[in-house]
Backbone bond lengths (Angstrom), bond angles and torsions (degrees), N, CA, C in turn:
res aa  C-N    CA-C-N  psi(-1)  N-CA   C-N-CA  omega(-1)  CA-C   N-CA-C  phi
1 M - - - 1.469 - - 1.530 110.97 -
2 A 1.288 115.98 132.15 1.473 120.51 -176.70 1.515 111.46 -69.94
3 T 1.361 114.59 145.47 1.460 120.49 -179.72 1.572 106.69 -121.32
4 V 1.358 116.26 137.78 1.437 123.40 179.12 1.475 109.71 -109.93
5 T 1.379 116.02 126.87 1.445 120.05 178.80 1.533 107.68 -132.08
6 E 1.291 116.43 135.44 1.484 120.64 179.76 1.515 107.47 -72.81
7 L 1.359 116.22 134.83 1.416 122.50 174.33 1.544 110.56 -86.34
8 H 1.284 115.65 112.93 1.487 119.19 179.79 1.510 111.29 -83.26
9 M 1.338 112.15 61.52 1.462 120.23 -178.83 1.506 110.65 -111.99
10 G 1.337 115.19 18.59 1.440 118.52 -176.08 1.543 111.58 89.52
11 H 1.276 116.41 152.93 1.459 117.95 176.28 1.511 107.98 -139.34
12 D 1.325 113.74 162.86 1.466 121.65 -178.49 1.525 109.72 -100.33
13 E 1.358 118.90 119.76 1.414 121.11 -176.57 1.533 108.90 -137.18
14 L 1.353 115.70 132.66 1.453 122.77 177.14 1.530 107.85 -116.27
15 I 1.343 114.31 128.65 1.470 120.41 -179.34 1.542 105.16 -114.04
16 A 1.315 115.41 110.27 1.491 119.65 -178.12 1.525 105.22 -162.10
17 A 1.386 114.03 -168.99 1.471 118.40 174.42 1.514 111.40 -53.32
18 L 1.338 113.33 -39.24 1.464 119.58 174.07 1.550 104.80 -110.24
19 S 1.337 117.17 102.08 1.483 120.25 -177.84 1.521 109.68 -96.52
20 M 1.349 113.47 145.58 1.469 117.03 179.07 1.546 108.16 -153.51
21 A 1.290 114.30 163.03 1.446 119.52 179.17 1.568 109.31 -153.32
22 D 1.307 115.90 143.95 1.523 119.80 173.53 1.536 107.51 -115.95
23 I 1.332 116.89 123.40 1.443 122.89 -178.77 1.569 107.42 -115.73
24 F 1.308 116.42 135.04 1.477 120.61 -176.55 1.574 108.45 -102.09
25 Y 1.294 112.94 140.40 1.483 121.79 179.07 1.545 108.86 -133.89
26 L 1.353 110.61 152.57 1.488 119.06 174.88 1.527 105.78 -113.03
27 I 1.341 113.99 128.15 1.442 120.02 178.55 1.592 106.51 -112.70
28 T 1.344 113.84 123.32 1.402 118.48 177.87 1.536 109.84 -116.44
29 G 1.342 115.67 155.96 1.458 119.17 -179.95 1.491 113.84 80.74
30 A 1.310 119.73 15.05 1.453 121.55 178.80 1.519 110.53 -104.46
31 A 1.327 114.50 121.60 1.461 120.67 -174.02 1.513 111.75 -73.93
32 N 1.328 118.04 -28.93 1.455 117.67 -176.78 1.564 107.35 -154.08
33 E 1.355 113.96 -176.92 1.484 118.70 -174.58 1.512 109.42 -70.32
34 A 1.329 117.06 -32.00 1.484 116.36 177.88 1.501 111.47 -59.36
35 A 1.344 116.36 -41.50 1.463 120.99 179.68 1.529 109.57 -67.74
36 V 1.293 118.81 -31.10 1.471 123.25 179.03 1.521 109.42 -67.81
37 R 1.318 116.30 -42.64 1.469 120.05 179.81 1.540 112.22 -65.92
38 V 1.326 114.90 -40.72 1.475 118.63 176.29 1.530 112.07 -61.83
39 A 1.300 115.77 -44.69 1.458 120.26 -177.46 1.544 110.79 -69.26
40 A 1.327 115.31 -38.33 1.487 117.25 178.92 1.523 112.67 -66.16
41 A 1.325 116.41 -37.82 1.479 119.40 178.63 1.498 110.13 -70.11
42 A 1.299 117.93 -37.56 1.477 119.71 -175.55 1.506 115.93 -81.50
43 D 1.336 114.44 -31.12 1.528 117.83 -163.40 1.519 111.28 -121.08
44 T 1.320 121.13 3.16 1.448 119.26 169.93 1.533 110.50 -103.06
45 P 1.294 120.28 146.98 1.496 122.18 -173.64 1.515 110.17 -57.07
46 A 1.372 116.70 138.44 1.450 119.99 175.49 1.524 112.92 -69.77
47 T 1.332 116.88 -25.55 1.490 121.86 175.15 1.487 109.50 -136.31
48 Y 1.332 112.70 157.62 1.469 121.71 175.05 1.493 108.48 -137.16
49 N 1.336 117.63 118.38 1.525 122.41 -176.87 1.528 110.27 49.10
50 G 1.322 115.42 41.14 1.491 120.34 178.08 1.455 116.09 82.49
51 M 1.349 116.61 -4.09 1.468 119.87 -179.13 1.553 108.80 -93.15
52 P 1.280 119.64 130.22 1.451 120.99 179.29 1.553 112.66 -72.91
53 R 1.288 116.19 149.78 1.481 119.89 176.10 1.559 108.23 -70.90
54 R 1.337 113.65 129.53 1.474 119.10 -173.80 1.572 110.08 -102.21
55 H 1.320 115.08 -49.24 1.472 118.72 -179.09 1.551 111.43 -159.16
56 T 1.283 114.60 162.71 1.457 120.28 -178.14 1.548 108.91 -125.52
57 R 1.283 116.81 136.25 1.485 121.90 179.68 1.522 110.66 -119.14
58 I 1.316 114.02 125.55 1.494 116.94 174.72 1.506 106.99 -82.42
59 S 1.337 116.28 106.42 1.483 120.20 -168.84 1.522 112.52 -93.17
60 E 1.326 119.83 -26.24 1.450 119.98 -177.27 1.485 111.27 -161.68
61 R 1.381 116.90 138.66 1.463 121.56 171.30 1.494 106.29 -98.86
62 V 1.303 116.49 114.91 1.494 122.64 -175.48 1.497 110.41 -77.94
63 N 1.319 118.10 -48.50 1.461 123.45 173.50 1.567 108.69 -149.40
64 E 1.308 115.63 -162.90 1.433 118.91 -171.18 1.483 114.09 -60.77
65 T 1.358 118.13 -35.08 1.512 120.55 179.88 1.500 113.87 -124.80
66 T 1.341 117.14 15.82 1.471 120.54 178.70 1.515 109.72 -121.30
67 W 1.333 113.37 134.82 1.466 121.07 -175.32 1.524 111.51 -135.90
68 K 1.281 115.12 145.37 1.484 119.35 174.07 1.507 107.07 -109.29
69 I 1.383 115.29 134.10 1.422 119.92 -177.97 1.588 108.32 -128.83
70 R 1.299 113.84 160.13 1.447 121.58 174.58 1.498 111.21 -125.56
71 V 1.322 118.22 121.27 1.477 123.83 -176.47 1.503 106.88 -103.77
72 H 1.309 116.05 126.89 1.460 123.47 -179.96 1.501 111.38 -102.47
73 Y 1.361 116.41 125.36 1.451 125.40 174.38 1.497 108.91 -111.87
74 E 1.362 114.26 139.94 1.447 118.40 -179.04 1.498 110.91 -152.27
75 S 1.295 116.84 137.97 1.510 118.37 178.51 1.516 107.81 -152.96
76 Y 1.309 116.32 135.34 1.428 122.10 174.86 1.569 109.33 -79.69
77 I 1.295 115.58 122.08 1.459 120.06 176.23 1.508 110.60 -91.65
78 A 1.321 115.95 103.62 1.490 118.97 -175.39 1.522 111.52 -68.83
79 T 1.300 114.17 126.26 1.497 120.11 174.13 1.471 109.82 -78.24
80 P 1.365 118.20 122.91 1.462 120.10 -179.90 1.535 111.11 -51.90
81 L 1.318 117.69 132.08 1.441 121.46 178.99 1.557 107.85 -79.27
82 A 1.294 115.20 140.61 1.444 119.50 175.91 1.521 111.10 -94.24
83 D 1.341 115.02 157.52 1.446 119.30 175.21 1.528 107.56 -64.32
84 A 1.355 115.26 148.69 1.478 119.63 -177.91 1.521 110.86 -132.90
85 F 1.314 116.85 154.12 1.480 121.14 -175.31 1.536 106.28 -142.00
86 T 1.369 114.31 135.46 1.461 120.58 173.02 1.504 109.22 -132.49
87 F 1.350 116.25 157.70 1.449 119.31 172.71 1.542 109.30 -143.51
88 D 1.362 113.55 160.20 1.431 120.84 -175.37 1.549 107.99 -149.34
89 T 1.283 117.63 123.05 1.492 121.47 -175.36 1.543 109.71 -110.91
90 T 1.302 118.30 15.67 1.473 119.08 -175.40 1.557 110.72 -72.57
91 G 1.290 117.05 -21.49 1.436 119.76 172.04 1.527 114.42 68.93
92 G 1.332 116.51 -147.64 1.422 122.45 -178.67 1.562 108.97 -152.66
93 S 1.360 115.07 -155.55 1.424 120.09 178.28 1.527 110.24 -114.07
94 Q 1.344 115.82 156.76 1.428 122.58 -179.66 1.464 110.43 -142.81
95 H 1.320 117.03 135.98 1.458 120.68 176.09 1.496 110.25 -89.72
96 I 1.318 117.35 122.78 1.503 120.03 -179.58 1.505 108.20 -123.75
97 T 1.346 115.03 150.44 1.429 121.85 176.75 1.526 113.23 -112.83
98 Q 1.355 115.91 -2.78 1.459 119.60 178.86 1.532 108.17 -129.95
99 S 1.331 115.17 139.94 1.449 119.84 174.32 1.546 109.72 -89.54
100 I 1.344 115.24 169.74 1.436 118.12 175.10 1.533 109.69 -75.73
101 L 1.346 115.61 -34.00 1.435 119.79 -176.23 1.532 108.80 -161.44
102 T 1.294 118.35 133.93 1.456 120.81 172.08 1.519 108.89 -82.90
103 R 1.302 116.35 107.78 1.470 121.29 -177.51 1.561 113.39 -71.72
104 G 1.255 117.46 -28.48 1.428 121.51 178.32 1.508 111.95 -161.42
105 A 1.332 116.66 146.68 1.466 123.70 174.64 1.507 106.63 -134.73
106 Y 1.335 117.09 123.46 1.496 121.02 -171.71 1.483 109.61 -124.51
107 A 1.307 116.08 144.50 1.455 124.50 -179.01 1.514 111.52 -142.71
108 P 1.327 119.66 163.89 1.468 121.49 179.43 1.530 110.31 -61.62
109 P 1.347 117.46 163.17 1.473 121.61 176.29 1.529 110.47 -52.47
110 T 1.284 117.14 140.15 1.457 129.34 -179.74 1.522 111.19 73.27
111 K 1.349 118.61 -1.03 1.466 121.31 177.44 1.530 112.39 -110.21
112 T 1.260 117.20 156.48 1.469 122.50 175.15 1.518 108.15 -124.10
113 A 1.291 115.39 132.57 1.487 119.48 -179.76 1.526 108.85 -67.85
114 P 1.287 116.90 133.52 1.493 119.80 176.10 1.493 111.82 -55.71
115 D 1.302 114.94 148.92 1.449 120.97 176.48 1.520 110.67 -88.97
116 L 1.353 119.08 107.10 1.430 124.18 -177.41 1.486 112.77 -92.91
117 Q 1.322 116.73 2.89 1.447 121.20 176.85 1.520 112.43 54.75
118 E 1.387 115.05 47.88 1.411 125.77 175.10 1.548 114.44 73.35
119 A 1.290 117.32 6.28 1.511 119.40 173.21 1.530 107.74 -65.35
120 I 1.365 115.30 143.02 1.472 120.99 -174.44 1.484 110.44 -112.91
121 G 1.322 114.93 132.50 1.444 121.78 170.44 1.516 116.27 73.44
122 F 1.331 115.03 37.45 1.484 117.40 176.55 1.558 111.37 -73.74
123 D 1.322 115.78 125.10 1.458 119.12 -173.56 1.516 111.40 -111.09
124 G 1.295 116.62 17.60 1.477 120.21 -179.97 1.536 109.27 103.91
125 K 1.320 117.35 -22.77 1.426 120.16 179.25 1.542 112.34 -127.12
126 N 1.292 115.11 -45.91 1.483 121.35 -171.40 1.496 112.07 -123.24
127 I 1.343 115.08 155.88 1.453 122.10 170.78 1.544 107.18 -96.54
128 N 1.342 116.93 103.06 1.471 119.42 -168.69 1.510 113.06 -82.26
129 G 1.347 118.54 -27.26 1.437 122.50 176.36 1.581 109.58 72.13
130 V 1.334 113.95 -167.64 1.475 121.35 -174.72 1.515 108.74 -156.30
131 D 1.355 116.55 150.24 1.420 121.42 177.59 1.551 109.71 -89.28
132 I 1.302 119.05 131.65 1.512 122.10 178.48 1.504 109.17 -130.81
133 D 1.306 115.48 161.04 1.475 120.84 171.59 1.519 109.60 -66.82
134 S 1.317 114.63 136.21 1.490 120.72 -178.22 1.498 107.96 -120.68
135 P 1.370 116.03 118.51 1.493 118.44 -177.42 1.578 110.18 -70.90
136 V 1.305 115.92 128.01 1.458 122.62 176.10 1.543 106.82 -132.46
137 F 1.302 118.04 130.88 1.438 119.87 177.24 1.540 108.59 -95.30
138 A 1.314 113.16 102.05 1.485 120.97 179.02 1.522 110.19 -96.87
139 F 1.305 117.76 138.23 1.456 119.68 179.08 1.511 110.61 -150.05
140 T 1.301 117.26 154.76 1.478 122.12 176.68 1.499 108.46 -128.02
141 E 1.320 114.16 153.57 1.477 122.64 173.27 1.533 107.86 -129.97
142 T 1.356 114.94 128.87 1.453 119.66 176.46 1.488 109.85 -109.34
143 H 1.307 117.99 122.66 1.426 123.08 -176.81 1.525 112.61 -123.92
144 Q 1.322 114.99 147.81 1.479 119.39 175.60 1.531 107.94 -94.57
145 M 1.322 115.67 128.81 1.471 120.32 -174.56 1.533 108.75 -124.35
146 D 1.348 115.54 141.36 1.473 121.02 176.52 1.558 106.63 -69.58
147 D 1.344 112.98 145.53 1.491 119.23 179.69 1.487 111.46 -56.69
148 A 1.315 116.42 -38.32 1.494 120.60 -178.83 1.508 112.05 -61.97
149 D 1.332 117.13 -25.46 1.492 119.69 -178.56 1.536 113.80 -88.53
150 V 1.375 114.83 -12.35 1.463 117.28 -175.81 1.519 106.82 -109.68
151 D 1.297 116.17 67.41 1.462 120.57 176.25 1.480 111.50 -89.67
152 Q 1.334 118.14 -177.93 1.500 120.37 -175.17 1.538 108.49 -66.44
153 A 1.305 118.88 -32.35 1.467 121.30 -179.75 1.584 109.62 -64.67
154 Y 1.347 114.71 -40.59 1.455 117.52 177.80 1.511 112.32 -65.50
155 K 1.340 116.88 -44.03 1.462 121.34 -178.90 1.551 108.96 -60.62
156 L 1.323 118.26 -42.72 1.436 122.07 -178.82 1.554 110.03 -68.41
157 A 1.310 117.08 -33.41 1.467 119.91 177.94 1.545 110.24 -68.98
158 V 1.324 118.69 -40.36 1.474 122.40 174.79 1.522 109.47 -61.50
159 F 1.307 115.89 -44.05 1.482 119.81 178.05 1.498 111.41 -60.59
160 A 1.292 118.85 -45.18 1.468 125.08 -178.81 1.541 112.01 -61.73
161 L 1.357 115.53 -32.15 1.438 121.24 -178.14 1.522 113.50 -80.89
162 T 1.316 115.42 -20.01 1.474 121.62 -178.01 1.535 110.68 -59.33
163 G 1.348 116.55 131.45 1.426 121.27 -179.44 1.530 113.77 82.29
164 R 1.265 116.47 18.76 1.487 121.19 178.51 1.552 109.46 -117.87
165 V 1.332 115.99 156.14 1.482 120.75 177.59 1.523 108.73 -103.26
166 N 1.310 114.95 161.38 1.439 119.36 -175.12 1.528 112.57 -70.79
167 N 1.330 114.89 134.03 1.462 119.34 178.82 1.506 113.30 -90.55
168 A 1.355 115.99 5.77 1.487 120.99 179.14 1.507 104.72 -160.61
169 A 1.352 116.72 169.75 1.434 119.10 -177.64 1.510 110.81 -58.20
170 F 1.361 115.12 142.01 1.473 120.35 -176.84 1.516 106.39 -151.30
171 R 1.387 115.11 124.49 1.479 123.27 175.90 1.519 110.81 52.72
172 G 1.371 117.20 36.41 1.432 120.62 177.28 1.506 114.02 84.84
173 F 1.373 118.50 0.06 1.461 121.18 178.10 1.543 109.58 -100.35
174 A 1.280 116.33 137.54 1.499 120.80 179.98 1.490 109.87 -72.71
175 E 1.351 115.22 166.07 1.442 123.35 -179.29 1.505 108.93 -51.02
176 G 1.287 115.65 133.71 1.501 119.85 177.22 1.517 117.91 87.69
177 E 1.312 114.81 -9.72 1.510 118.79 -175.38 1.496 112.86 -88.95
178 C 1.307 122.88 -23.92 1.451 127.17 -171.54 1.521 111.61 -109.69
179 L 1.294 116.24 126.43 1.445 123.30 178.78 1.531 109.52 -109.07
180 F 1.368 117.58 127.39 1.419 121.20 178.77 1.525 108.47 -89.34
181 R 1.307 118.36 116.41 1.446 120.84 -175.79 1.507 116.17 -95.02
182 G 1.358 114.21 0.99 1.479 117.70 175.51 1.513 110.54 118.19
183 A 1.361 115.49 -179.98 1.467 120.89 -174.87 1.505 107.68 -141.08
184 V 1.392 113.52 153.87 1.451 122.03 173.71 1.475 107.99 -123.92
185 G 1.348 118.15 127.09 1.435 121.91 -177.56 1.522 114.11 -123.96
186 S 1.298 117.12 149.21 1.482 120.67 175.61 1.535 106.91 -143.51
187 Q 1.362 112.28 143.96 1.461 117.33 -177.59 1.541 110.86 -108.02
188 N 1.327 116.33 134.68 1.453 118.42 -177.86 1.500 109.86 -90.50
189 N 1.323 115.40 178.76 1.485 119.59 -173.28 1.534 111.38 -66.47
190 G 1.305 118.14 -23.96 1.446 121.23 177.42 1.495 114.75 -79.31
191 G 1.331 117.90 -6.26 1.410 121.63 177.48 1.515 115.16 98.51
192 D 1.341 117.98 -14.43 1.457 119.36 177.77 1.504 109.66 -76.44
193 W 1.344 114.66 166.30 1.463 121.18 -176.94 1.534 110.25 -117.06
194 Q 1.321 114.32 146.04 1.463 121.24 169.28 1.561 106.05 -116.85
195 I 1.321 115.63 118.81 1.470 120.63 -173.30 1.488 107.86 -124.58
196 T 1.372 115.71 131.59 1.424 121.95 176.06 1.564 107.68 -110.24
197 Y 1.344 112.29 123.99 1.448 119.92 -178.33 1.523 109.38 -104.81
198 K 1.328 117.63 135.59 1.443 121.03 -173.64 1.546 111.84 -114.75
199 F 1.303 116.73 133.32 1.446 122.81 -176.12 1.555 110.96 -134.08
200 A 1.303 116.02 160.75 1.471 121.88 171.80 1.512 108.38 -146.22
201 S 1.292 115.56 144.63 1.477 119.71 -178.09 1.494 114.66 -129.35
202 L 1.321 114.47 139.80 1.450 124.02 171.87 1.520 107.34 -129.16
203 P 1.306 116.82 140.11 1.496 117.59 -176.51 1.513 111.94 -76.86
204 N 1.370 114.65 147.69 1.435 119.33 168.26 1.540 109.44 -70.49
205 V 1.318 114.32 148.85 1.480 116.82 -178.85 1.538 108.04 -132.41
206 A 1.342 114.45 152.99 1.477 120.78 178.05 1.526 106.75 -144.29
207 G 1.318 113.94 158.93 1.493 118.93 177.67 1.461 115.72 73.48
208 L 1.326 119.03 23.23 1.448 121.88 -179.42 1.539 109.89 -73.44
209 T 1.359 113.69 150.52 1.463 120.68 177.42 1.525 108.75 -127.12
210 V 1.313 117.78 130.68 1.447 123.63 176.11 1.520 105.60 -125.92
211 G 1.326 116.23 112.02 1.490 120.02 -177.22 1.512 108.16 60.69
212 T 1.311 116.64 -123.47 1.475 122.12 178.15 1.547 113.79 -95.29
213 I 1.313 114.71 4.17 1.473 121.16 -176.41 1.530 108.30 -93.36
214 T 1.281 119.79 125.16 1.450 123.70 -172.42 1.585 109.93 -124.07
215 G 1.317 112.22 172.43 1.487 118.88 173.16 1.512 114.23 70.92
216 I 1.304 115.25 30.77 1.488 118.61 -175.90 1.541 107.95 -89.03
217 S 1.359 116.62 135.40 1.468 122.59 175.30 1.483 110.47 -129.09
218 K 1.300 114.98 152.27 1.470 119.26 177.50 1.519 111.06 -154.83
219 F 1.349 119.39 145.97 1.407 122.84 166.48 1.497 109.78 -68.52
220 G 1.333 114.87 155.28 1.479 118.75 -175.54 1.484 115.25 -49.78
221 W 1.365 118.43 -45.41 1.485 122.42 -174.24 1.516 112.79 -98.52
222 D 1.371 117.79 10.53 1.447 118.42 169.04 1.511 110.22 -68.77
223 Y 1.322 116.23 159.59 1.459 120.55 176.09 1.543 109.18 -107.72
224 M 1.302 114.55 126.61 1.492 118.33 -179.49 1.517 108.93 -112.90
225 W 1.327 114.67 129.81 1.484 116.46 177.65 1.525 106.86 -134.98
226 I 1.341 115.04 164.08 1.421 122.06 -167.92 1.505 109.24 -125.77
227 A 1.319 117.41 130.46 1.454 121.85 172.77 1.507 110.13 -96.03
228 Y 1.360 115.70 145.25 1.485 121.12 -175.57 1.484 108.06 -120.58
229 A 1.312 116.06 148.34 1.471 122.36 176.78 1.543 108.14 -132.51
230 E 1.293 115.56 153.57 1.423 120.95 179.74 1.518 111.87 -70.33
231 A 1.323 113.20 141.64 1.488 120.64 176.91 1.495 105.99 -142.39
232 V 1.314 115.27 167.63 1.497 121.59 177.59 1.496 109.39 -116.77
233 D 1.286 118.23 127.93 1.450 121.54 -179.36 1.507 105.34 -142.82
234 Q 1.335 119.67 129.67 1.453 123.34 -178.79 1.532 110.53 53.62
235 S 1.284 115.67 40.82 1.487 121.64 179.41 1.520 111.29 64.31
236 T 1.357 119.15 15.70 1.436 121.58 -178.10 1.525 107.77 -117.47
237 V 1.367 115.38 133.90 1.467 120.09 176.05 1.499 109.68 -78.84
238 I 1.283 116.47 118.64 1.465 124.03 -177.20 1.510 111.93 -124.56
239 K 1.280 117.56 -174.98 1.542 120.17 171.47 1.461 108.02 -129.50
240 R 1.290 112.89 140.24 1.497 121.72 179.44 1.514 108.73 -130.41
241 P 1.341 116.12 158.59 1.502 118.69 177.32 1.489 108.83 -59.63
242 S 1.343 117.40 129.44 1.432 121.15 176.63 1.521 112.72 -112.12
243 A 1.334 117.24 -21.18 1.469 121.94 -179.93 1.516 107.76 -160.27
244 V 1.311 114.73 154.31 1.464 121.97 173.69 1.474 109.49 -125.91
245 Y 1.328 118.54 132.42 1.441 123.48 179.75 1.512 111.97 -120.72
246 V 1.333 114.20 130.38 1.475 119.70 174.91 1.509 109.23 -109.49
247 E 1.313 113.70 121.84 1.512 119.42 -171.45 1.520 107.47 -113.81
248 K 1.370 112.48 132.86 1.451 118.79 170.68 1.519 107.96 -80.28
249 V 1.336 119.45 118.57 1.469 122.77 -178.55 1.475 115.63 -116.16
250 Y 1.338 117.42 -6.74 1.464 123.75 177.43 1.531 110.66 -124.93
251 H 1.301 117.69 132.37 1.448 121.62 171.09 1.526 110.89 -67.43
252 A 1.314 117.32 152.00 1.466 120.63 175.55 1.596 108.81 -91.92
253 G 1.350 113.94 157.42 1.410 120.30 -178.85 1.532 110.22 -147.57
254 D 1.368 113.17 164.39 1.436 119.63 -178.22 1.564 107.24 -93.85
255 F 1.322 117.15 107.17 1.483 121.22 -178.52 1.536 113.27 -71.04
256 T 1.319 119.37 -11.86 1.455 119.47 176.25 1.519 109.42 -66.81
257 T 1.336 116.68 -18.57 1.452 118.30 178.40 1.536 112.59 -60.48
258 L 1.326 115.28 -25.29 1.487 120.16 179.34 1.520 112.79 -68.51
259 E 1.295 118.58 -24.85 1.489 124.49 177.50 1.510 111.31 61.09
260 I 1.331 117.05 40.59 1.459 119.07 177.93 1.513 109.71 -119.69
């Protein structure tokens, strides 16, 4: 029966993100290589310093029944991932029908341009408006989560919260300013989760004025639209703002459900 003895002749070990070690053994009483392989598999440690045994090399035949082998251990030491945060202020586009201020209105000699009260793009029938860049503060948070915390109930809770605005202050944003756009998660081999949560923010506003209509307030993600009615100015039939509507288009949700 073959006997395995570790050779205390030093060994080669690397401790890093990719750790490995080579340990040398002497096998005696082995008639052939098949017997060496059986003895190496049965009598050399399956792990060394937490590293699993990867392969064995028969490095030298000392005599008829004595063999020298080298066992290679290797294990990737995973570096714990840190939480990560990103932000983006490039925003998007928005169609508006009212300007902040009419800087100038020009007409032919002896004529005066009708006062449209900041309505944009009136063509005689409709207020056509214009597309402008709209500032949106978009940000993401990536968090490491224990597998036990990311059960089906949690996943469904995140899903239910997607497309909702905050019902209370969150990350420095007032109620109604922050929209949860959803999350993307992946599970690593160790069972833990890495989840990226996506948000966007628009500020709440108050004291807005549209034409002669004042005192308008809206939450950041409410939708405001303007109704126009015909009026006569300088003997010209025009359209002016007649009413402003602020619509709630997103349900509110409790962002503490995210547990981040």
